[in-house]
C-alpha positions as CSV (number, residue, x, y, z in Angstrom):
1,M,136.1,94.5,108.8
2,R,137.9,96.4,106.0
3,V,135.5,98.7,104.1
4,V,137.0,100.3,100.9
5,I,135.0,103.3,99.7
6,L,135.7,103.8,96.0
7,G,135.1,107.3,94.7
8,A,135.0,109.1,98.0
9,G,133.8,112.5,97.1
10,G,130.9,114.2,99.1
11,V,128.8,111.2,100.1
12,G,131.7,108.6,100.1
13,S,133.6,110.8,102.5
14,V,130.7,111.2,104.9
15,V,130.5,107.3,105.0
16,A,134.2,106.9,105.3
17,G,134.6,109.5,108.0
18,H,131.9,108.1,110.2
19,L,133.1,104.6,109.8
20,A,136.6,105.5,110.5
21,R,135.7,107.4,113.6
22,H,133.8,104.4,114.8
23,G,136.9,102.3,114.5
24,V,136.1,100.4,111.3
25,D,139.1,99.8,109.0
26,A,137.9,102.2,106.3
27,V,139.9,103.1,103.3
28,M,139.2,105.9,100.9
29,I,139.9,105.8,97.1
30,A,139.5,109.5,96.0
31,R,140.7,112.1,93.5
32,P,144.3,113.1,93.9
33,G,143.9,116.4,95.6
34,H,141.3,115.1,98.1
35,A,143.3,112.0,98.8
36,R,146.4,114.0,99.4
37,A,144.7,116.4,101.8
38,V,143.1,113.6,103.7
39,Q,146.5,111.8,104.0
40,Q,148.2,114.9,105.2
41,N,145.6,116.4,107.5
42,G,142.7,114.0,107.9
43,L,139.2,114.2,106.7
44,R,137.2,117.1,108.0
45,L,133.4,116.9,108.1
46,T,131.2,119.9,108.7
47,G,127.5,120.5,108.7
48,L,125.4,117.8,110.3
49,S,128.6,116.3,111.7
50,D,131.6,118.3,112.8
51,F,134.9,116.4,113.3
52,R,138.2,115.5,111.8
53,V,139.4,111.9,111.5
54,R,142.5,110.2,110.2
55,L,142.1,107.3,107.7
56,P,144.1,105.9,104.7
57,A,143.3,107.7,101.4
58,Y,144.6,106.7,98.1
59,T,144.2,107.7,94.4
60,T,143.9,104.1,93.3
61,A,143.3,100.7,94.7
62,S,146.6,99.2,93.2
63,A,148.1,98.8,96.7
64,L,145.1,96.8,98.0
65,D,144.4,93.2,97.6
66,T,141.2,92.5,99.5
67,A,138.1,94.2,100.9
68,D,135.4,92.7,103.2
69,V,133.1,95.3,101.8
70,L,133.6,97.5,98.7
71,L,131.3,100.5,98.6
72,I,131.1,102.3,95.3
73,T,130.2,106.0,95.5
74,V,131.6,107.2,92.1
75,K,129.1,108.9,89.8
76,T,127.0,106.4,87.8
77,K,128.6,107.7,84.6
78,D,132.0,106.6,85.8
79,M,131.0,103.1,86.8
80,P,132.7,101.0,84.0
81,R,136.1,102.7,84.5
82,A,135.7,102.5,88.3
83,L,135.0,98.8,88.3
84,A,137.9,98.2,86.0
85,S,140.2,99.8,88.6
86,V,139.2,97.4,91.3
87,K,138.6,94.2,89.5
88,H,141.8,92.7,91.0
89,L,140.4,92.9,94.5
90,Q,139.2,89.8,96.3
91,V,135.8,91.1,97.6
92,D,133.4,89.5,99.9
93,T,130.6,92.0,99.5
94,V,130.1,94.8,97.0
95,A,127.4,97.5,97.1
96,S,126.8,100.8,95.3
97,L,125.4,104.0,96.8
98,Q,125.0,105.5,93.4
99,N,121.9,106.9,91.9
100,G,120.0,104.9,89.3
101,V,118.9,101.3,89.0
102,V,121.4,99.7,86.6
103,K,124.4,99.3,88.9
104,N,123.8,95.8,90.4
105,A,124.2,94.1,87.1
106,Q,127.3,96.0,86.4
107,M,128.9,94.9,89.7
108,A,127.8,91.3,89.2
109,H,129.5,91.2,85.8
110,V,132.8,92.0,87.5
111,F,132.6,90.3,90.9
112,G,129.9,87.7,90.6
113,A,126.2,87.9,91.5
114,S,126.8,86.3,95.0
115,T,128.9,89.2,96.1
116,V,126.4,91.9,95.3
117,V,124.2,93.6,97.9
118,G,121.6,96.1,96.8
119,A,121.9,99.5,98.2
120,T,120.9,103.2,97.9
121,T,121.4,106.2,100.1
122,M,119.6,109.5,100.8
123,I,122.7,111.1,102.3
124,G,123.5,114.5,100.9
125,A,127.0,116.2,101.0
126,T,129.2,118.6,99.1
127,L,133.0,118.5,98.7
128,V,133.8,122.1,99.8
129,H,137.5,121.7,99.0
130,D,140.2,119.0,99.1
131,G,140.0,117.4,102.6
132,E,136.7,119.0,103.7
133,V,133.1,117.8,103.1
134,H,129.9,119.5,104.2
135,Y,127.3,117.0,105.3
136,T,123.9,118.5,104.4
137,L,121.3,115.6,104.5
138,D,121.3,112.8,107.0
139,G,119.1,110.4,104.9
140,I,118.9,106.7,105.3
141,T,121.1,104.2,103.6
142,F,119.3,101.0,102.6
143,F,120.9,97.6,102.1
144,G,119.2,94.5,100.8
145,E,119.8,91.2,99.0
146,P,118.8,91.5,95.4
147,D,116.6,88.3,95.6
148,G,114.5,89.8,98.5
149,S,115.9,87.5,101.2
150,R,117.1,88.5,104.6
151,S,120.8,87.8,105.3
152,T,123.3,88.2,108.1
153,R,125.7,90.3,105.9
154,V,123.0,92.8,105.2
155,D,121.9,93.1,108.8
156,H,125.6,93.5,109.8
157,L,126.3,96.2,107.2
158,A,123.2,98.2,108.2
159,Q,124.1,97.9,111.9
160,T,127.6,99.0,111.2
161,F,126.3,102.2,109.7
162,I,123.9,102.8,112.6
163,D,126.7,102.2,115.2
164,A,128.9,104.7,113.3
165,G,126.2,107.4,113.6
166,L,124.6,107.0,110.2
167,K,120.9,106.2,109.5
168,A,120.5,102.8,107.9
169,A,118.0,100.0,107.3
170,A,118.2,96.4,106.1
171,V,115.2,95.8,103.8
172,E,113.7,92.9,101.9
173,N,112.5,95.0,99.0
174,I,115.6,96.8,97.9
175,D,114.4,97.0,94.2
176,S,111.3,98.9,95.3
177,I,113.5,101.2,97.4
178,E,115.8,101.9,94.6
179,W,113.0,102.7,92.2
180,T,111.3,104.9,94.7
181,K,114.5,106.9,95.1
182,Q,114.6,107.1,91.3
183,A,111.0,108.3,91.3
184,I,111.8,111.1,93.8
185,Q,115.0,112.2,92.0
186,N,113.7,111.9,88.5
187,P,112.1,115.4,88.7
188,F,114.1,117.1,91.4
189,A,117.7,116.5,90.1
190,P,117.2,117.8,86.6
191,L,114.8,120.5,87.5
192,A,117.4,121.8,90.1
193,A,120.1,121.5,87.3
194,L,117.9,123.5,84.8
195,T,116.8,126.3,87.1
196,R,119.9,126.5,89.4
197,L,117.7,126.2,92.4
198,P,118.2,124.2,95.6
199,V,115.8,121.4,96.3
200,H,113.5,123.2,98.7
201,L,112.8,125.9,96.0
202,V,112.1,123.3,93.3
203,W,109.5,121.7,95.7
204,S,107.9,124.9,96.9
205,S,107.5,126.4,93.4
206,P,103.9,125.5,92.2
207,E,105.2,125.6,88.6
208,L,108.1,123.2,89.3
209,A,106.0,121.1,91.6
210,T,103.5,120.6,88.7
211,L,106.3,119.3,86.6
212,S,107.6,117.2,89.4
213,V,104.3,115.4,89.9
214,H,104.2,114.6,86.2
215,M,107.7,113.1,86.2
216,F,107.1,111.2,89.4
217,R,104.1,109.5,88.0
218,E,105.9,108.6,84.8
219,V,108.6,106.7,86.8
220,A,105.8,105.0,88.8
221,A,104.2,103.9,85.5
222,V,107.4,102.5,84.2
223,A,108.1,100.7,87.5
224,D,104.6,99.3,87.6
225,A,105.0,97.9,84.0
226,L,108.2,96.2,85.3
227,G,106.3,94.6,88.2
228,I,108.2,96.8,90.8
229,P,105.9,98.5,93.3
230,L,107.1,101.8,94.8
231,S,108.0,101.6,98.5
232,D,106.0,103.2,101.3
233,H,109.0,102.9,103.7
234,A,108.9,105.5,106.6
235,A,112.1,107.0,105.1
236,W,109.8,108.7,102.5
237,S,107.5,110.2,105.2
238,L,108.4,113.7,104.0
239,F,106.3,112.8,100.9
240,D,103.0,111.1,100.9
241,Q,103.7,108.6,98.2
242,Q,100.1,107.6,97.7
243,T,99.3,111.4,97.2
244,L,102.1,111.9,94.7
245,R,101.1,108.8,92.8
246,D,97.3,108.5,93.0
247,A,95.6,111.6,94.4
248,P,94.0,114.2,92.2
249,F,96.7,116.1,90.5
250,D,96.2,119.5,92.1
251,E,96.3,117.9,95.5
252,A,99.6,116.2,94.8
253,V,101.0,119.6,93.6
254,Q,99.9,121.3,96.8
255,M,101.3,118.6,98.9
256,L,104.7,119.0,97.2
257,V,104.6,122.8,97.7
258,R,103.9,122.3,101.4
259,V,106.9,120.0,101.6
260,G,109.2,122.6,100.2
261,Q,107.9,125.3,102.6
262,Q,108.4,122.8,105.5
263,V,112.0,122.1,104.5
264,A,112.6,125.9,104.2
265,R,111.3,126.5,107.7
266,S,113.5,123.8,109.1
267,G,116.5,125.5,107.7
268,R,117.6,122.8,105.3
269,T,118.1,125.2,102.5
270,Q,121.5,124.0,101.3
271,I,120.4,120.7,99.7
272,I,121.9,120.9,96.3
273,P,121.5,117.8,94.1
274,S,124.7,116.5,92.7
275,M,123.3,117.0,89.1
276,L,123.2,120.8,89.9
277,Q,126.7,120.6,91.4
278,D,128.0,119.1,88.2
279,V,126.3,121.6,85.9
280,L,127.6,124.5,87.9
281,A,131.1,123.0,87.7
282,G,130.8,122.2,84.0
283,K,131.1,118.5,84.5
284,K,129.2,115.7,82.9
285,T,126.2,114.6,84.9
286,E,124.4,111.4,85.6
287,I,121.5,112.2,83.4
288,E,122.1,109.4,80.9
289,E,122.2,106.7,83.5
290,T,119.2,108.0,85.7
291,V,116.6,110.1,84.0
292,G,117.8,108.8,80.6
293,Y,117.3,105.3,81.7
294,V,113.6,105.9,82.7
295,F,113.1,107.7,79.4
296,K,114.5,104.8,77.4
297,E,112.6,102.1,79.4
298,G,109.4,104.1,78.9
299,Q,110.1,104.0,75.1
300,R,110.9,100.3,75.2
301,L,107.7,99.5,77.2
302,G,105.5,101.8,75.1
303,I,104.8,104.1,78.2
304,P,104.6,107.8,77.4
305,V,107.1,109.8,79.5
306,P,107.1,113.2,77.8
307,Y,108.1,115.3,80.9
308,T,111.0,112.8,81.6
309,E,112.1,113.1,78.0
310,F,112.1,116.8,78.2
311,A,114.2,116.9,81.3
312,Y,116.6,114.4,79.9
313,R,117.1,116.2,76.6
314,A,117.4,119.6,78.3
315,V,120.2,118.6,80.7
316,R,121.9,116.7,77.8
317,A,121.8,120.0,75.8
318,I,123.5,121.8,78.7
319,E,126.3,119.3,78.8
320,D,126.8,119.6,75.0
321,Q,127.6,123.3,75.6
322,Y,130.8,122.6,77.6
323,P,132.5,119.5,76.0
324,A,136.0,120.9,76.5
325,R,135.3,121.2,80.3
326,L,133.9,117.7,81.0
327,D,135.6,116.2,84.0
328,T,136.4,112.5,83.4
329,S,138.4,111.9,86.6
330,E,137.1,109.6,89.4
């Protein structure tokens, strides 16, 4: 099975490296410097995994004709250009591990609805320098048919990840999973970007936890209006979803503070959301396609989302201060 990973930065490299080490025909499409380093010296993973593996790495997909599976891991903001660069491929299955909930329609427009598998991941990783990625969070990657059915291809894809040493699950409610991830990230990514704090400090701060609960509940309200229940999958066991969504407000805040303290005690203090990584690097973030999408859906549906709007506009304002430094490469 040939798996082409498009936009193999941090998360994509973790996936590509584990698949290649397991013997899967994995091919990376990455930025020039990263691709060149991997071609010359192999891909080095550190952190939760520590190994070096050889695999093909290119800057474009122009030399490729087919892919059994195309996994898209570019930032959501780069999706239109990324899809245009691979539209010539004959693809059996395409899935995106990006943040946000608008990607499946974009892939279906290019490759056809029958090729699309819903997906989302909780993997965390940072590109340390070209050729080396630090693997910080071994979260689950979910796969599911958009119509909620069970399929052999989804089961096989999830099992391939598991066999390669990555956590994965085949689910029948991928829409709920994707919206639940959005609900969790809706506060934490922009609040980390605004405060320059790693995730465990966002969670453990009573002030930021208060804002986080407000923002989580705003996403839950928008999802509910769309008829999409949030998921209670075991992957979210770190958070009590019912408490975050329905408990007395102070109880939800205290629970989130305890989660942050628990994460700190476990030593997982290097979890830096990609939105913060982008702000620190002066790059355009995914705020428009993630938090901005929730804000605009709230407006469309007549649901007040004032905390989400604040976070969206604040991060947009940060981006406006460095227009000359925006990174538009894949």
